[in-house]
C-alpha positions as CSV (number, residue, x, y, z in Angstrom):
1,M,0.1,0.3,0.1
2,L,1.3,3.7,-0.8
3,V,-0.2,6.8,1.1
4,L,-0.1,10.0,-0.9
5,A,0.0,12.7,1.7
6,T,1.8,15.3,0.5
7,G,0.0,18.8,1.4
8,Y,0.5,21.5,-1.3
9,F,2.2,24.4,0.3
10,E,5.4,23.2,-1.7
11,H,3.7,24.4,-4.8
12,P,2.3,28.1,-4.7
13,N,-0.2,29.4,-7.5
14,L,1.8,31.6,-9.4
15,L,0.5,34.8,-11.1
16,G,2.5,34.5,-14.1
17,V,3.6,38.2,-14.1
18,P,6.8,39.7,-14.7
19,G,8.7,40.5,-11.8
20,E,7.4,37.5,-9.9
21,D,10.7,35.9,-9.7
22,L,12.6,39.1,-8.0
23,S,14.4,38.7,-5.0
24,H,12.1,40.8,-3.0
25,V,9.3,38.7,-4.0
26,S,7.9,35.9,-2.2
27,H,5.1,33.1,-1.9
28,Y,5.2,33.0,1.6
29,P,4.7,35.3,4.7
30,D,7.3,35.6,6.9
31,E,9.3,36.9,10.0
32,P,6.8,40.2,9.6
33,H,9.5,42.5,11.6
34,L,11.9,42.3,8.4
35,S,9.3,45.1,6.7
36,A,9.5,47.5,9.7
37,G,9.9,51.1,8.0
38,Q,9.0,49.7,4.4
39,D,6.6,49.9,1.9
40,V,4.9,46.2,1.3
41,V,2.4,45.0,-1.4
42,I,0.4,42.3,-0.4
43,V,-1.5,40.1,-3.0
44,G,-4.3,38.0,-1.9
45,G,-7.8,38.0,-0.2
46,K,-7.6,35.2,1.9
47,N,-6.7,34.4,5.8
48,S,-3.1,34.2,5.0
49,A,-3.0,37.8,3.2
50,V,-5.0,39.4,5.5
51,E,-3.1,37.7,8.5
52,H,0.2,39.0,7.1
53,A,-1.0,42.2,6.1
54,L,-2.2,43.1,9.8
55,S,1.1,41.6,11.3
56,C,3.2,43.6,9.1
57,Y,1.5,46.8,9.9
58,R,1.8,46.2,13.2
59,A,5.4,45.8,12.8
60,G,5.9,49.4,11.3
61,A,5.4,48.4,8.0
62,R,3.5,50.4,5.3
63,V,1.1,47.7,3.9
64,T,-1.4,47.7,0.9
65,L,-3.4,45.1,0.2
66,V,-4.2,44.4,-3.4
67,Y,-7.0,41.6,-4.5
68,R,-8.7,41.0,-7.8
69,R,-12.2,40.6,-6.3
70,A,-14.4,43.4,-5.1
71,E,-14.3,42.3,-1.4
72,L,-12.9,39.4,1.1
73,R,-14.0,36.1,0.9
74,P,-16.7,34.9,3.3
75,S,-14.3,32.5,4.6
76,V,-12.0,35.3,6.2
77,K,-11.7,34.5,10.0
78,Y,-13.9,36.0,11.9
79,W,-11.6,37.6,14.3
80,L,-9.6,38.7,11.3
81,R,-11.9,40.5,9.1
82,P,-13.2,43.2,11.4
83,D,-9.5,44.1,12.5
84,L,-8.3,44.6,9.2
85,E,-11.7,46.5,8.0
86,N,-10.9,49.0,10.5
87,R,-7.5,49.2,9.8
88,I,-8.7,50.1,6.0
89,T,-11.4,52.7,7.0
90,A,-8.7,54.1,9.5
91,G,-6.4,55.0,6.5
92,E,-3.6,52.5,8.4
93,I,-3.6,49.8,5.7
94,A,-4.1,50.5,2.4
95,A,-6.6,48.5,0.0
96,R,-6.9,47.9,-3.6
97,F,-9.8,45.5,-4.3
98,G,-10.8,44.9,-8.1
99,R,-7.5,44.9,-9.0
100,M,-5.0,42.8,-10.9
101,V,-1.3,42.6,-10.5
102,E,0.2,43.5,-14.1
103,R,4.1,43.4,-13.5
104,I,6.1,43.7,-10.3
105,E,9.4,46.0,-10.7
106,P,12.4,46.2,-7.9
107,D,10.7,48.9,-6.2
108,S,7.0,48.9,-7.3
109,V,3.8,47.1,-8.4
110,T,1.9,48.2,-11.1
111,V,-2.1,47.0,-10.9
112,L,-4.8,47.3,-12.9
113,G,-8.4,47.1,-12.4
114,N,-10.1,43.9,-13.3
115,G,-13.0,45.7,-15.2
116,E,-15.8,43.4,-13.3
117,D,-18.9,44.5,-13.0
118,G,-18.6,47.4,-14.8
119,G,-15.4,48.4,-12.7
120,N,-12.6,50.8,-14.0
121,R,-9.3,49.1,-15.6
122,E,-7.2,52.3,-14.5
123,R,-3.6,51.6,-14.2
124,E,-1.8,52.3,-10.8
125,T,1.7,52.0,-9.8
126,L,2.3,51.1,-5.9
127,P,5.8,51.7,-4.1
128,A,7.0,48.3,-3.3
129,D,10.4,47.2,-0.8
130,R,8.7,44.3,-0.3
131,V,6.2,41.9,-2.4
132,Y,4.1,39.1,-0.5
133,L,2.1,37.0,-2.9
134,L,-0.4,35.2,-0.9
135,T,-2.6,33.7,-3.5
136,G,-2.6,30.4,-2.2
137,Y,-1.6,26.8,-3.3
138,H,-2.0,23.3,-4.4
139,P,-1.0,19.7,-4.5
140,D,1.7,18.6,-6.8
141,F,-0.7,17.3,-9.6
142,G,2.4,16.4,-11.7
143,L,3.2,13.7,-9.3
144,F,-0.1,12.4,-9.2
145,A,-0.2,12.4,-12.8
146,D,3.1,10.4,-13.3
147,I,1.6,7.8,-11.0
148,G,-1.1,7.4,-13.1
149,I,-3.8,8.6,-10.8
150,E,-7.0,10.0,-12.9
151,Q,-7.9,13.7,-12.2
152,D,-10.6,15.8,-13.1
153,E,-9.7,18.3,-15.7
154,E,-11.0,21.5,-14.1
155,S,-10.7,20.6,-10.5
156,C,-8.3,18.4,-10.9
157,R,-9.6,16.5,-8.1
158,P,-8.3,13.0,-7.9
159,R,-10.2,9.7,-9.1
160,L,-10.7,8.2,-5.3
161,D,-13.3,5.4,-3.6
162,P,-14.8,8.2,-1.1
163,L,-14.9,5.3,1.6
164,T,-11.4,4.1,1.2
165,L,-9.4,7.2,-0.3
166,E,-8.0,4.7,-3.1
167,S,-7.5,6.2,-6.3
168,N,-7.7,4.6,-9.5
169,I,-4.5,2.7,-9.1
170,P,-5.3,-0.2,-6.9
171,G,-3.2,-0.2,-3.5
172,V,-2.6,4.1,-3.9
173,H,-4.6,5.6,-1.5
174,L,-4.6,9.6,-0.9
175,A,-4.9,11.5,2.5
176,G,-5.9,15.0,3.8
177,S,-5.5,18.2,1.4
178,A,-4.3,16.0,-1.7
179,T,-7.6,14.2,-1.9
180,A,-9.5,17.7,-2.7
181,G,-7.5,19.2,-6.0
182,R,-7.6,22.7,-6.4
183,N,-10.0,22.8,-3.7
184,T,-7.7,22.7,-0.8
185,S,-9.8,24.4,1.9
186,E,-12.4,21.6,2.2
187,V,-10.0,19.2,4.5
188,F,-8.3,20.7,7.6
189,I,-7.3,19.6,10.6
190,E,-11.0,18.9,12.2
191,N,-12.2,16.6,9.2
192,G,-8.7,15.7,7.8
193,R,-8.0,13.3,10.9
194,Y,-10.4,10.7,9.6
195,D,-8.7,9.9,6.3
196,G,-6.6,7.3,8.6
197,E,-9.8,5.8,9.9
198,K,-11.1,5.5,6.2
199,I,-7.6,4.1,4.8
200,F,-6.9,1.6,7.1
201,G,-10.1,1.0,9.4
202,D,-12.6,-1.8,9.0
203,A,-16.1,-1.1,6.9
204,E,-17.8,0.0,10.3
205,S,-14.8,2.9,11.3
206,R,-14.8,4.0,7.7
207,A,-18.6,4.2,7.7
208,R,-18.6,6.2,10.6
209,A,-15.3,8.7,9.3
210,E,-17.4,9.6,6.6
211,Q,-20.5,10.5,8.8
212,R,-18.2,12.6,10.8
213,Y,-16.4,13.8,7.6
214,G,-19.7,15.0,6.3
215,S,-20.9,16.9,9.2
216,E,-17.4,18.9,9.4
217,R,-17.6,21.6,6.4
218,R,-16.6,25.1,6.0
219,E,-16.7,27.6,2.9
220,I,-14.7,27.4,0.3
221,G,-11.5,29.8,1.4
222,E,-8.4,29.2,2.9
């Protein structure tokens, strides 16, 4: 038996824009005090981006949050959302909603309005000493394909037996967020812990695990 529980943080969702590979650009949050006194652009609108924006602000950075949607995702943690919204209202953190990153330079980020819902297409250049592209992560789909695991073309969700988490390859099982394709937020600590029972348990424990898993859901987010 082979169990793939690879997680997903090793593979960030890339924007594919010029300058994404510059040395001051990161797809992972780091020590916020490194940003003290600097202009920081954080791209994303889920929990990682919101939390790091607040941390960098409190460490003394001048923070601008850029997000492609018109507002934060509903899944942002209930204690983070009002904190960020209050900082934006007070002018302590700048926000650019409905904006896409067009390019990254050594000292700036150029953003463009996405034009959705009649929005503008205005271009703006933001000062940036540090840039954090916190746009999510995904499992190693290439590894799964190399093994021969079938995946949904759109969601990249692997083909699995829901009761045993065995893939279309006999003896190869997946566990944790690796089972969810691009929808990695479907699996988290509270429900992912049942995967061991599904893979290694008997029929009764598997059925019980599936029932518990189904009772613990959360909105798509991060």
